[in-house]
Every structure is written in structure tokens, then in C-alpha cells.
PDB file of N, CA, C and O in Angstrom:
ATOM      1  N   UNK A   1      25.311  25.089 117.719  1.00  0.00           N
ATOM      2  CA  UNK A   1      26.182  26.308 117.529  1.00  0.00           C
ATOM      3  C   UNK A   1      26.313  26.743 116.161  1.00  0.00           C
ATOM      4  O   UNK A   1      26.619  25.944 115.276  1.00  0.00           O
ATOM      5  N   UNK A   2      26.090  28.011 115.929  1.00  0.00           N
ATOM      6  CA  UNK A   2      25.905  28.546 114.650  1.00  0.00           C
ATOM      7  C   UNK A   2      27.240  28.317 113.693  1.00  0.00           C
ATOM      8  O   UNK A   2      27.240  28.015 112.499  1.00  0.00           O
ATOM      9  N   UNK A   3      28.433  28.558 114.604  1.00  0.00           N
ATOM     10  CA  UNK A   3      29.711  28.533 113.810  1.00  0.00           C
ATOM     11  C   UNK A   3      30.210  27.293 113.285  1.00  0.00           C
ATOM     12  O   UNK A   3      30.969  27.162 112.325  1.00  0.00           O
ATOM     13  N   UNK A   4      29.677  26.336 114.056  1.00  0.00           N
ATOM     14  CA  UNK A   4      30.120  24.721 113.835  1.00  0.00           C
ATOM     15  C   UNK A   4      29.520  24.812 112.535  1.00  0.00           C
ATOM     16  O   UNK A   4      30.204  24.871 111.514  1.00  0.00           O
ATOM     17  N   UNK A   5      27.956  24.827 112.537  1.00  0.00           N
ATOM     18  CA  UNK A   5      27.073  24.363 111.248  1.00  0.00           C
ATOM     19  C   UNK A   5      27.686  25.259 110.030  1.00  0.00           C
ATOM     20  O   UNK A   5      27.818  24.766 108.910  1.00  0.00           O
ATOM     21  N   UNK A   6      27.987  26.368 110.268  1.00  0.00           N
ATOM     22  CA  UNK A   6      28.356  27.043 108.952  1.00  0.00           C
ATOM     23  C   UNK A   6      29.590  26.539 108.791  1.00  0.00           C
ATOM     24  O   UNK A   6      29.624  26.397 107.569  1.00  0.00           O
ATOM     25  N   UNK A   7      30.493  26.220 109.149  1.00  0.00           N
ATOM     26  CA  UNK A   7      31.852  25.910 108.848  1.00  0.00           C
ATOM     27  C   UNK A   7      31.575  24.318 108.239  1.00  0.00           C
ATOM     28  O   UNK A   7      31.956  24.060 107.097  1.00  0.00           O
ATOM     29  N   UNK A   8      31.008  23.452 108.929  1.00  0.00           N
ATOM     30  CA  UNK A   8      30.578  21.951 108.240  1.00  0.00           C
ATOM     31  C   UNK A   8      29.984  22.098 106.898  1.00  0.00           C
ATOM     32  O   UNK A   8      30.165  21.245 106.029  1.00  0.00           O
ATOM     33  N   UNK A   9      29.179  23.309 106.684  1.00  0.00           N
ATOM     34  CA  UNK A   9      28.483  23.385 105.474  1.00  0.00           C
ATOM     35  C   UNK A   9      29.627  23.978 104.499  1.00  0.00           C
ATOM     36  O   UNK A   9      29.596  23.551 103.345  1.00  0.00           O
ATOM     37  N   UNK A  10      30.467  24.758 104.775  1.00  0.00           N
ATOM     38  CA  UNK A  10      31.229  25.178 103.693  1.00  0.00           C
ATOM     39  C   UNK A  10      32.470  24.582 103.213  1.00  0.00           C
ATOM     40  O   UNK A  10      33.094  24.970 102.226  1.00  0.00           O
ATOM     41  N   UNK A  11      32.819  23.503 104.064  1.00  0.00           N
ATOM     42  CA  UNK A  11      33.936  22.417 103.839  1.00  0.00           C
ATOM     43  C   UNK A  11      33.360  21.087 103.569  1.00  0.00           C
ATOM     44  O   UNK A  11      32.577  20.667 104.421  1.00  0.00           O
ATOM     45  N   UNK A  12      33.568  20.446 102.683  1.00  0.00           N
ATOM     46  CA  UNK A  12      33.049  18.964 102.007  1.00  0.00           C
ATOM     47  C   UNK A  12      33.638  18.122 103.150  1.00  0.00           C
ATOM     48  O   UNK A  12      34.754  18.287 103.642  1.00  0.00           O
ATOM     49  N   UNK A  13      32.739  17.203 103.499  1.00  0.00           N
ATOM     50  CA  UNK A  13      33.093  16.011 104.457  1.00  0.00           C
ATOM     51  C   UNK A  13      34.425  15.385 104.464  1.00  0.00           C
ATOM     52  O   UNK A  13      35.056  15.111 105.485  1.00  0.00           O
ATOM     53  N   UNK A  14      34.913  15.122 102.922  1.00  0.00           N
ATOM     54  CA  UNK A  14      36.121  14.515 102.706  1.00  0.00           C
ATOM     55  C   UNK A  14      37.479  15.546 103.121  1.00  0.00           C
ATOM     56  O   UNK A  14      38.565  15.141 103.533  1.00  0.00           O
ATOM     57  N   UNK A  15      37.102  16.912 102.899  1.00  0.00           N
ATOM     58  CA  UNK A  15      38.205  17.870 103.255  1.00  0.00           C
ATOM     59  C   UNK A  15      38.235  18.132 104.907  1.00  0.00           C
ATOM     60  O   UNK A  15      39.216  18.545 105.525  1.00  0.00           O
ATOM     61  N   UNK A  16      37.082  17.835 105.412  1.00  0.00           N
ATOM     62  CA  UNK A  16      37.246  18.066 107.101  1.00  0.00           C
ATOM     63  C   UNK A  16      38.184  17.184 107.821  1.00  0.00           C
ATOM     64  O   UNK A  16      38.824  17.538 108.811  1.00  0.00           O
ATOM     65  N   UNK A  17      38.239  15.844 107.191  1.00  0.00           N
ATOM     66  CA  UNK A  17      39.029  14.755 107.836  1.00  0.00           C
ATOM     67  C   UNK A  17      40.601  15.186 107.737  1.00  0.00           C
ATOM     68  O   UNK A  17      41.388  14.468 108.354  1.00  0.00           O
ATOM     69  N   UNK A  18      41.005  16.045 107.176  1.00  0.00           N
ATOM     70  CA  UNK A  18      42.279  16.620 106.768  1.00  0.00           C
ATOM     71  C   UNK A  18      42.497  17.650 107.413  1.00  0.00           C
ATOM     72  O   UNK A  18      43.685  17.945 107.546  1.00  0.00           O
ATOM     73  N   UNK A  19      41.630  18.411 107.938  1.00  0.00           N
ATOM     74  CA  UNK A  19      41.759  19.957 108.330  1.00  0.00           C
ATOM     75  C   UNK A  19      41.677  19.761 109.832  1.00  0.00           C
ATOM     76  O   UNK A  19      41.189  18.766 110.367  1.00  0.00           O
ATOM     77  N   UNK A  20      42.270  20.947 110.547  1.00  0.00           N
ATOM     78  CA  UNK A  20      41.854  21.520 111.933  1.00  0.00           C
ATOM     79  C   UNK A  20      41.349  22.627 112.161  1.00  0.00           C
ATOM     80  O   UNK A  20      42.093  23.592 111.987  1.00  0.00           O
ATOM     81  N   UNK A  21      40.129  22.855 112.559  1.00  0.00           N
ATOM     82  CA  UNK A  21      39.532  24.167 112.731  1.00  0.00           C
ATOM     83  C   UNK A  21      39.710  24.647 114.288  1.00  0.00           C
ATOM     84  O   UNK A  21      39.354  23.975 115.256  1.00  0.00           O
ATOM     85  N   UNK A  22      40.235  25.740 114.336  1.00  0.00           N
ATOM     86  CA  UNK A  22      40.574  25.980 115.639  1.00  0.00           C
ATOM     87  C   UNK A  22      40.402  27.608 115.694  1.00  0.00           C
ATOM     88  O   UNK A  22      40.393  28.282 114.664  1.00  0.00           O
ATOM     89  N   UNK A  23      40.280  28.109 116.862  1.00  0.00           N
ATOM     90  CA  UNK A  23      40.198  29.561 117.399  1.00  0.00           C
ATOM     91  C   UNK A  23      38.880  30.212 116.857  1.00  0.00           C
ATOM     92  O   UNK A  23      38.826  31.288 116.261  1.00  0.00           O
ATOM     93  N   UNK A  24      37.739  29.323 117.182  1.00  0.00           N
ATOM     94  CA  UNK A  24      36.700  29.929 116.599  1.00  0.00           C
ATOM     95  C   UNK A  24      35.975  30.906 117.418  1.00  0.00           C
ATOM     96  O   UNK A  24      35.577  30.624 118.549  1.00  0.00           O
ATOM     97  N   UNK A  25      35.771  32.217 116.786  1.00  0.00           N
ATOM     98  CA  UNK A  25      35.216  33.155 117.618  1.00  0.00           C
ATOM     99  C   UNK A  25      34.015  33.844 116.846  1.00  0.00           C
ATOM    100  O   UNK A  25      34.108  34.491 115.803  1.00  0.00           O
ATOM    101  N   UNK A  26      32.747  33.541 117.649  1.00  0.00           N
ATOM    102  CA  UNK A  26      31.827  34.158 117.022  1.00  0.00           C
ATOM    103  C   UNK A  26      31.093  35.457 117.446  1.00  0.00           C
ATOM    104  O   UNK A  26      30.583  35.497 118.566  1.00  0.00           O
ATOM    105  N   UNK A  27      31.025  36.341 116.752  1.00  0.00           N
ATOM    106  CA  UNK A  27      30.337  37.792 116.822  1.00  0.00           C
ATOM    107  C   UNK A  27      28.725  37.855 117.148  1.00  0.00           C
ATOM    108  O   UNK A  27      27.973  37.236 116.394  1.00  0.00           O
ATOM    109  N   UNK A  28      28.266  38.477 118.085  1.00  0.00           N
ATOM    110  CA  UNK A  28      26.671  38.176 118.264  1.00  0.00           C
ATOM    111  C   UNK A  28      26.242  39.187 117.007  1.00  0.00           C
ATOM    112  O   UNK A  28      26.958  40.143 116.709  1.00  0.00           O
ATOM    113  N   UNK A  29      24.998  38.881 116.296  1.00  0.00           N
ATOM    114  CA  UNK A  29      24.603  39.746 115.209  1.00  0.00           C
ATOM    115  C   UNK A  29      24.350  41.058 115.682  1.00  0.00           C
ATOM    116  O   UNK A  29      23.895  41.348 116.789  1.00  0.00           O
ATOM    117  N   UNK A  30      24.810  42.148 114.398  1.00  0.00           N
ATOM    118  CA  UNK A  30      24.546  43.534 114.696  1.00  0.00           C
ATOM    119  C   UNK A  30      23.082  43.615 114.710  1.00  0.00           C
ATOM    120  O   UNK A  30      22.348  42.628 114.761  1.00  0.00           O
ATOM    121  N   UNK A  31      22.678  44.870 114.661  1.00  0.00           N
ATOM    122  CA  UNK A  31      21.495  45.521 114.644  1.00  0.00           C
ATOM    123  C   UNK A  31      20.768  45.089 113.236  1.00  0.00           C
ATOM    124  O   UNK A  31      19.549  44.954 113.129  1.00  0.00           O
ATOM    125  N   UNK A  32      21.627  44.912 112.270  1.00  0.00           N
ATOM    126  CA  UNK A  32      20.988  44.619 110.909  1.00  0.00           C
ATOM    127  C   UNK A  32      21.020  43.062 110.845  1.00  0.00           C
ATOM    128  O   UNK A  32      20.515  42.581 109.831  1.00  0.00           O
ATOM    129  N   UNK A  33      21.510  42.233 111.725  1.00  0.00           N
ATOM    130  CA  UNK A  33      21.467  40.477 111.582  1.00  0.00           C
ATOM    131  C   UNK A  33      22.652  40.044 111.228  1.00  0.00           C
ATOM    132  O   UNK A  33      22.929  38.848 111.324  1.00  0.00           O
ATOM    133  N   UNK A  34      23.615  41.050 110.720  1.00  0.00           N
ATOM    134  CA  UNK A  34      24.857  40.535 110.285  1.00  0.00           C
ATOM    135  C   UNK A  34      25.749  39.955 111.424  1.00  0.00           C
ATOM    136  O   UNK A  34      25.861  40.619 112.455  1.00  0.00           O
ATOM    137  N   UNK A  35      26.347  38.842 111.314  1.00  0.00           N
ATOM    138  CA  UNK A  35      27.262  38.344 112.287  1.00  0.00           C
ATOM    139  C   UNK A  35      28.585  37.925 111.714  1.00  0.00           C
ATOM    140  O   UNK A  35      28.490  37.710 110.505  1.00  0.00           O
ATOM    141  N   UNK A  36      29.751  37.747 112.188  1.00  0.00           N
ATOM    142  CA  UNK A  36      30.930  37.427 111.533  1.00  0.00           C
ATOM    143  C   UNK A  36      31.521  36.175 112.465  1.00  0.00           C
ATOM    144  O   UNK A  36      31.418  36.229 113.690  1.00  0.00           O
ATOM    145  N   UNK A  37      31.994  35.320 111.954  1.00  0.00           N
ATOM    146  CA  UNK A  37      32.725  34.101 112.581  1.00  0.00           C
ATOM    147  C   UNK A  37      34.020  34.193 112.089  1.00  0.00           C
ATOM    148  O   UNK A  37      34.163  34.256 110.868  1.00  0.00           O
ATOM    149  N   UNK A  38      34.954  34.211 112.793  1.00  0.00           N
ATOM    150  CA  UNK A  38      36.698  34.055 112.669  1.00  0.00           C
ATOM    151  C   UNK A  38      37.074  32.895 113.194  1.00  0.00           C
ATOM    152  O   UNK A  38      36.709  32.537 114.314  1.00  0.00           O
ATOM    153  N   UNK A  39      37.899  32.150 112.368  1.00  0.00           N
ATOM    154  CA  UNK A  39      38.598  30.916 112.898  1.00  0.00           C
ATOM    155  C   UNK A  39      40.072  30.815 111.996  1.00  0.00           C
ATOM    156  O   UNK A  39      40.564  31.645 111.231  1.00  0.00           O
ATOM    157  N   UNK A  40      40.514  29.601 112.362  1.00  0.00           N
ATOM    158  CA  UNK A  40      41.882  29.252 111.811  1.00  0.00           C
ATOM    159  C   UNK A  40      41.559  27.912 111.101  1.00  0.00           C
ATOM    160  O   UNK A  40      40.881  27.086 111.712  1.00  0.00           O
ATOM    161  N   UNK A  41      41.945  27.679 110.010  1.00  0.00           N
ATOM    162  CA  UNK A  41      41.930  26.441 109.538  1.00  0.00           C
ATOM    163  C   UNK A  41      43.382  25.962 109.103  1.00  0.00           C
ATOM    164  O   UNK A  41      44.089  26.657 108.373  1.00  0.00           O
ATOM    165  N   UNK A  42      43.799  24.663 109.625  1.00  0.00           N
ATOM    166  CA  UNK A  42      45.002  24.318 109.497  1.00  0.00           C
ATOM    167  C   UNK A  42      45.177  23.236 108.605  1.00  0.00           C
ATOM    168  O   UNK A  42      44.099  22.642 108.561  1.00  0.00           O
ATOM    169  N   UNK A  43      46.063  22.653 107.823  1.00  0.00           N
ATOM    170  CA  UNK A  43      46.001  21.511 107.115  1.00  0.00           C
ATOM    171  C   UNK A  43      47.451  20.648 107.157  1.00  0.00           C
ATOM    172  O   UNK A  43      48.540  20.984 106.690  1.00  0.00           O
ATOM    173  N   UNK A  44      47.097  19.468 107.852  1.00  0.00           N
ATOM    174  CA  UNK A  44      48.495  18.704 107.994  1.00  0.00           C
ATOM    175  C   UNK A  44      49.200  18.222 106.692  1.00  0.00           C
ATOM    176  O   UNK A  44      50.409  18.197 106.459  1.00  0.00           O
ATOM    177  N   UNK A  45      48.276  17.888 105.988  1.00  0.00           N
ATOM    178  CA  UNK A  45      48.705  17.354 104.595  1.00  0.00           C
ATOM    179  C   UNK A  45      49.473  18.252 103.641  1.00  0.00           C
ATOM    180  O   UNK A  45      50.393  17.749 102.996  1.00  0.00           O
ATOM    181  N   UNK A  46      49.149  19.652 103.482  1.00  0.00           N
ATOM    182  CA  UNK A  46      49.847  20.694 102.928  1.00  0.00           C
ATOM    183  C   UNK A  46      50.502  21.494 103.744  1.00  0.00           C
ATOM    184  O   UNK A  46      51.281  22.308 103.249  1.00  0.00           O
ATOM    185  N   UNK A  47      50.336  21.436 105.069  1.00  0.00           N
ATOM    186  CA  UNK A  47      51.171  22.372 106.187  1.00  0.00           C
ATOM    187  C   UNK A  47      50.994  23.586 106.013  1.00  0.00           C
ATOM    188  O   UNK A  47      51.884  24.379 106.322  1.00  0.00           O
ATOM    189  N   UNK A  48      49.884  23.977 105.515  1.00  0.00           N
ATOM    190  CA  UNK A  48      49.406  25.350 105.662  1.00  0.00           C
ATOM    191  C   UNK A  48      48.366  25.784 106.487  1.00  0.00           C
ATOM    192  O   UNK A  48      47.483  24.999 106.831  1.00  0.00           O
ATOM    193  N   UNK A  49      48.381  27.173 106.906  1.00  0.00           N
ATOM    194  CA  UNK A  49      47.310  27.633 107.910  1.00  0.00           C
ATOM    195  C   UNK A  49      46.477  28.855 107.024  1.00  0.00           C
ATOM    196  O   UNK A  49      47.067  29.688 106.336  1.00  0.00           O
ATOM    197  N   UNK A  50      45.250  28.797 107.158  1.00  0.00           N
ATOM    198  CA  UNK A  50      44.595  29.882 106.601  1.00  0.00           C
ATOM    199  C   UNK A  50      43.655  30.558 108.038  1.00  0.00           C
ATOM    200  O   UNK A  50      43.235  29.976 109.039  1.00  0.00           O
ATOM    201  N   UNK A  51      43.581  31.702 107.710  1.00  0.00           N
ATOM    202  CA  UNK A  51      42.874  32.670 108.704  1.00  0.00           C
ATOM    203  C   UNK A  51      41.675  33.015 107.820  1.00  0.00           C
ATOM    204  O   UNK A  51      41.810  33.640 106.768  1.00  0.00           O
ATOM    205  N   UNK A  52      40.042  32.422 108.461  1.00  0.00           N
ATOM    206  CA  UNK A  52      38.933  32.625 107.689  1.00  0.00           C
ATOM    207  C   UNK A  52      38.258  33.541 108.353  1.00  0.00           C
ATOM    208  O   UNK A  52      38.525  33.703 109.544  1.00  0.00           O
ATOM    209  N   UNK A  53      37.296  34.289 107.755  1.00  0.00           N
ATOM    210  CA  UNK A  53      36.056  34.878 108.043  1.00  0.00           C
ATOM    211  C   UNK A  53      34.901  34.397 107.455  1.00  0.00           C
ATOM    212  O   UNK A  53      34.827  34.308 106.229  1.00  0.00           O
ATOM    213  N   UNK A  54      33.983  34.075 108.189  1.00  0.00           N
ATOM    214  CA  UNK A  54      32.496  33.906 107.251  1.00  0.00           C
ATOM    215  C   UNK A  54      31.511  34.819 107.897  1.00  0.00           C
ATOM    216  O   UNK A  54      31.269  34.935 109.099  1.00  0.00           O
ATOM    217  N   UNK A  55      30.942  35.498 106.798  1.00  0.00           N
ATOM    218  CA  UNK A  55      29.969  36.524 107.427  1.00  0.00           C
ATOM    219  C   UNK A  55      28.738  35.881 107.132  1.00  0.00           C
ATOM    220  O   UNK A  55      28.860  34.972 106.310  1.00  0.00           O
ATOM    221  N   UNK A  56      27.426  36.108 107.616  1.00  0.00           N
ATOM    222  CA  UNK A  56      26.216  35.722 107.094  1.00  0.00           C
ATOM    223  C   UNK A  56      25.014  36.699 107.855  1.00  0.00           C
ATOM    224  O   UNK A  56      25.450  37.663 108.484  1.00  0.00           O
ATOM    225  N   UNK A  57      23.889  36.543 107.834  1.00  0.00           N
ATOM    226  CA  UNK A  57      22.807  37.074 108.400  1.00  0.00           C
ATOM    227  C   UNK A  57      21.701  36.273 109.347  1.00  0.00           C
ATOM    228  O   UNK A  57      21.096  35.273 108.960  1.00  0.00           O
ATOM    229  N   UNK A  58      21.578  36.745 110.354  1.00  0.00           N
ATOM    230  CA  UNK A  58      20.635  35.916 111.203  1.00  0.00           C
ATOM    231  C   UNK A  58      19.286  36.517 110.765  1.00  0.00           C
ATOM    232  O   UNK A  58      18.965  37.700 110.873  1.00  0.00           O
ATOM    233  N   UNK A  59      18.561  35.532 110.263  1.00  0.00           N
ATOM    234  CA  UNK A  59      17.241  35.770 109.577  1.00  0.00           C
ATOM    235  C   UNK A  59      16.207  35.025 110.501  1.00  0.00           C
ATOM    236  O   UNK A  59      16.217  33.815 110.729  1.00  0.00           O
ATOM    237  N   UNK A  60      15.316  35.942 110.994  1.00  0.00           N
ATOM    238  CA  UNK A  60      14.242  35.708 111.799  1.00  0.00           C
ATOM    239  C   UNK A  60      13.129  34.946 111.129  1.00  0.00           C
ATOM    240  O   UNK A  60      12.811  35.235 109.976  1.00  0.00           O
ATOM    241  N   UNK A  61      12.519  33.985 111.795  1.00  0.00           N
ATOM    242  CA  UNK A  61      11.472  33.356 111.149  1.00  0.00           C
ATOM    243  C   UNK A  61      10.032  34.255 111.446  1.00  0.00           C
ATOM    244  O   UNK A  61       9.895  34.922 112.471  1.00  0.00           O
ATOM    245  N   UNK A  62       9.199  34.178 110.590  1.00  0.00           N
ATOM    246  CA  UNK A  62       7.938  34.979 110.847  1.00  0.00           C
ATOM    247  C   UNK A  62       7.422  33.961 112.077  1.00  0.00           C
ATOM    248  O   UNK A  62       7.703  32.768 112.194  1.00  0.00           O
ATOM    249  N   UNK A  63       6.519  34.846 113.030  1.00  0.00           N
ATOM    250  CA  UNK A  63       6.014  34.223 114.070  1.00  0.00           C
ATOM    251  C   UNK A  63       6.939  33.913 115.217  1.00  0.00           C
ATOM    252  O   UNK A  63       6.402  33.670 116.297  1.00  0.00           O
ATOM    253  N   UNK A  64       8.400  33.884 115.128  1.00  0.00           N
ATOM    254  CA  UNK A  64       9.065  33.299 116.130  1.00  0.00           C
ATOM    255  C   UNK A  64      10.252  34.141 116.414  1.00  0.00           C
ATOM    256  O   UNK A  64      10.451  35.085 115.650  1.00  0.00           O
ATOM    257  N   UNK A  65      11.069  33.942 117.397  1.00  0.00           N
ATOM    258  CA  UNK A  65      12.477  35.053 117.522  1.00  0.00           C
ATOM    259  C   UNK A  65      13.358  33.999 117.211  1.00  0.00           C
ATOM    260  O   UNK A  65      14.484  34.495 117.176  1.00  0.00           O
ATOM    261  N   UNK A  66      13.424  32.514 116.912  1.00  0.00           N
ATOM    262  CA  UNK A  66      14.421  31.716 116.555  1.00  0.00           C
ATOM    263  C   UNK A  66      15.252  32.191 115.534  1.00  0.00           C
ATOM    264  O   UNK A  66      14.753  32.624 114.495  1.00  0.00           O
ATOM    265  N   UNK A  67      16.573  32.157 115.725  1.00  0.00           N
ATOM    266  CA  UNK A  67      17.518  32.541 114.430  1.00  0.00           C
ATOM    267  C   UNK A  67      17.524  31.290 113.745  1.00  0.00           C
ATOM    268  O   UNK A  67      17.496  30.149 114.205  1.00  0.00           O
ATOM    269  N   UNK A  68      17.575  31.798 112.279  1.00  0.00           N
ATOM    270  CA  UNK A  68      17.730  30.669 111.412  1.00  0.00           C
ATOM    271  C   UNK A  68      18.885  30.212 110.913  1.00  0.00           C
ATOM    272  O   UNK A  68      19.324  30.809 109.929  1.00  0.00           O
ATOM    273  N   UNK A  69      19.642  29.079 111.448  1.00  0.00           N
ATOM    274  CA  UNK A  69      20.918  28.704 110.988  1.00  0.00           C
ATOM    275  C   UNK A  69      21.219  28.523 109.498  1.00  0.00           C
ATOM    276  O   UNK A  69      22.371  28.393 109.084  1.00  0.00           O
ATOM    277  N   UNK A  70      20.108  28.520 108.687  1.00  0.00           N
ATOM    278  CA  UNK A  70      20.365  28.118 107.393  1.00  0.00           C
ATOM    279  C   UNK A  70      20.279  29.301 106.326  1.00  0.00           C
ATOM    280  O   UNK A  70      19.831  29.177 105.186  1.00  0.00           O
ATOM    281  N   UNK A  71      20.894  30.724 107.015  1.00  0.00           N
ATOM    282  CA  UNK A  71      20.891  31.649 106.201  1.00  0.00           C
ATOM    283  C   UNK A  71      22.011  31.599 105.136  1.00  0.00           C
ATOM    284  O   UNK A  71      22.968  30.848 105.324  1.00  0.00           O
ATOM    285  N   UNK A  72      21.946  32.249 104.195  1.00  0.00           N
ATOM    286  CA  UNK A  72      23.205  32.397 103.369  1.00  0.00           C
ATOM    287  C   UNK A  72      24.215  33.005 103.989  1.00  0.00           C
ATOM    288  O   UNK A  72      24.022  33.842 104.870  1.00  0.00           O
ATOM    289  N   UNK A  73      25.451  32.620 103.564  1.00  0.00           N
ATOM    290  CA  UNK A  73      26.536  33.120 104.016  1.00  0.00           C
ATOM    291  C   UNK A  73      27.719  33.291 102.897  1.00  0.00           C
ATOM    292  O   UNK A  73      27.682  32.681 101.828  1.00  0.00           O
ATOM    293  N   UNK A  74      28.761  34.178 103.257  1.00  0.00           N
ATOM    294  CA  UNK A  74      29.937  34.316 102.573  1.00  0.00           C
ATOM    295  C   UNK A  74      31.174  34.125 103.366  1.00  0.00           C
ATOM    296  O   UNK A  74      31.306  34.525 104.523  1.00  0.00           O
ATOM    297  N   UNK A  75      32.134  33.449 102.635  1.00  0.00           N
ATOM    298  CA  UNK A  75      33.323  32.978 103.636  1.00  0.00           C
ATOM    299  C   UNK A  75      34.619  33.356 102.864  1.00  0.00           C
ATOM    300  O   UNK A  75      34.692  32.922 101.715  1.00  0.00           O
ATOM    301  N   UNK A  76      35.717  34.151 103.363  1.00  0.00           N
ATOM    302  CA  UNK A  76      36.843  34.287 102.568  1.00  0.00           C
ATOM    303  C   UNK A  76      38.040  33.708 103.654  1.00  0.00           C
ATOM    304  O   UNK A  76      38.063  34.091 104.824  1.00  0.00           O
ATOM    305  N   UNK A  77      38.975  32.784 103.129  1.00  0.00           N
ATOM    306  CA  UNK A  77      40.086  32.435 103.802  1.00  0.00           C
ATOM    307  C   UNK A  77      41.342  32.759 103.295  1.00  0.00           C
ATOM    308  O   UNK A  77      41.475  32.623 102.078  1.00  0.00           O
ATOM    309  N   UNK A  78      42.424  33.210 104.032  1.00  0.00           N
ATOM    310  CA  UNK A  78      43.437  33.811 103.557  1.00  0.00           C
ATOM    311  C   UNK A  78      44.681  33.179 104.024  1.00  0.00           C
ATOM    312  O   UNK A  78      44.776  33.170 105.252  1.00  0.00           O
ATOM    313  N   UNK A  79      45.735  32.608 103.333  1.00  0.00           N
ATOM    314  CA  UNK A  79      46.807  31.904 104.056  1.00  0.00           C
ATOM    315  C   UNK A  79      47.454  33.025 104.883  1.00  0.00           C
ATOM    316  O   UNK A  79      47.409  34.230 104.635  1.00  0.00           O
ATOM    317  N   UNK A  80      48.183  32.297 106.105  1.00  0.00           N
ATOM    318  CA  UNK A  80      48.741  32.761 107.038  1.00  0.00           C
ATOM    319  C   UNK A  80      50.247  33.035 106.329  1.00  0.00           C
ATOM    320  O   UNK A  80      50.825  32.078 105.815  1.00  0.00           O
ATOM    321  N   UNK A  81      50.856  34.361 106.317  1.00  0.00           N
ATOM    322  CA  UNK A  81      51.891  34.866 106.088  1.00  0.00           C
ATOM    323  C   UNK A  81      53.056  34.147 106.836  1.00  0.00           C
ATOM    324  O   UNK A  81      52.997  34.360 108.047  1.00  0.00           O
ATOM    325  N   UNK A  82      54.094  33.359 106.455  1.00  0.00           N
ATOM    326  CA  UNK A  82      55.315  33.046 107.130  1.00  0.00           C
ATOM    327  C   UNK A  82      56.189  33.929 107.665  1.00  0.00           C
ATOM    328  O   UNK A  82      56.804  34.688 106.916  1.00  0.00           O
ATOM    329  N   UNK A  83      56.347  33.959 108.836  1.00  0.00           N
ATOM    330  CA  UNK A  83      57.294  34.904 109.659  1.00  0.00           C
ATOM    331  C   UNK A  83      58.720  34.596 109.644  1.00  0.00           C
ATOM    332  O   UNK A  83      59.511  35.302 110.270  1.00  0.00           O
TER     333      UNK A  83
END
């Protein structure tokens, strides 16, 4: 699963054990190959919730139609506003 691989790469192992990642929604790649992964990260330690978007590009390998899960990406997380 591309979304899980991307999230695991963006957060260090020590941090993942204290975080809960939920609501993962992955859009299929657009014509340009860009795809967005939306998810929520919550921390039991700090009692904070973040809404995150990770954007990356599906890169096709020469000679094959396989998507490359190692494509570079960019992630932005913003704290959820308390209501």
C-alpha cells in the first residue's frame, strides 16, 4: 500500500509508536502522476490531532508499468483547531 509506505518513511520509528494514524484516503494519480494522501495523526502523549496531506508523484520505471513507491514527496500537517 503506497500510503502506508509513505507515512512510515515520513515518521521515524520511535515517533510512530506514540502516534495513531487514521482516516487514510489516497487519491489515484492524476494525468501528471501527482497523487495526494490525506490522513489524521493523533498523539496520546501530547493529546493533539493533526490533519496531514502528503503529495508525491507516481514515477514509472522504464520498460514497465509499475509505480515506483520510492518517489520523492512532500508532507504538510496542521493541528486540528479545537472547537
